[in-house]
C-alpha positions, 0 to 999 in steps of 0.5 A: 404411385407416380403417374409416369409409372401407372401405365406401366404398372396398371395397363400391362396386364400384370397378373394379380397376386392376393397374400393370404395370412396362411401359409399355404396360400402365401406359396401359391402366390410366391409362385404366382410372383416367381412365375411372372419375373420368369416369363419376363427373362430372355431364356421365356420369352416365347413363353405365356406361361411356366407353371412351376412346383415346390417339394412338398406342396400340397397341390401335389398330395395325392390324399385319400380317406382310409379310415371310414369317414361319414360328413353330415352336410344338413339341407338346412345348410345352405350350400354346404352339400355342394361343397361336399360333393367338391371334396368327395369329387376330389378324395377318395373315401369321403361319404356324405350323408343329406339327412336331416337329423344327425346319421348315426355314423356321422364322424363329421358335421360341415358348418359351411359359412357363406352370406346365406348361413341360418337363414334356415332355423334348423341349422341353428339347433343341428349346430347346438345338438352336435356341440352337446353330442360331441359331433367334430363340427368342422367350419368353411369359410366361403371367400368366392363371392359368386358362391356366396362368399362374404366378411367373416364378421357377417357370421356374428350378425346371423349367428344365433348369439347362444351359439357364439357364447358357447364358443362356436368361433373359438375354433379357426374356420377354413378359408376357401378361396376362389380361383388357383386357391381352390385346390389348397383350400380342398386338401387342407380341409380334406386333411381336416376330416382324416384324409391321408397321403398313405397312397400318394406314398404307394403311387410313388413308390411305383413311379420309383420302380418305373423308373429303375426299371427303363433306366435297367431297359437303356442301361443294357450292354451293347451285344459283343462283337462277332467273333468276340465274347461269347463265340461266333455263331457256335450257340453253346457259349455265353450270349450264343449265337454271337452279335444277337440282341440283349434280352428285354427286361 
């Protein structure tokens, strides 16, 4: 970058946008870029922020677990319980188990990957047993340095070679990014665990019904003039009493 342009580019507190390889996170980056451009336009110079939304974006989906889902967060997996609670707080219907041994009703095992992964030897045995039992293992790769996030390459240094050779990492781990990307990370994990948008559809129907009711209220016809149709005070005609307020709906 030419030196004469560097102050205008790097010293003006422009928002830093990270470009990830996953489509859902790229959409967030595009929104950040669009917001920054719009805030420089004449119509929005008096604004400091301009929240944008895109139809169908993950953040707008209200997910919940309509079918039983028990997520096993082993105490031997450092940070797994905290992440499991993060998901349970965001989406209704998720059950969390923290037993040392695999619970009989577990539907998924959470394998949380950060700088402390496999520091407890029990975790490797638990993962091995879960794979033998065909229990679904959902892997999450933490990318937030404040939460022990690290490069995925480290997993090939700390994971027992037996698990690597057996294909543990053939399935992709779901990335958890910090900041504005965290919410999308949660949604993607919830969907991987079986959460659906059924309740969101119900909420949408309710919102539409409410909007329709509001339109009906505002569209109510004005009262007829006195002496017009409905009889001027006769009381027996249509709309009797001439000039009365329309009924509330």
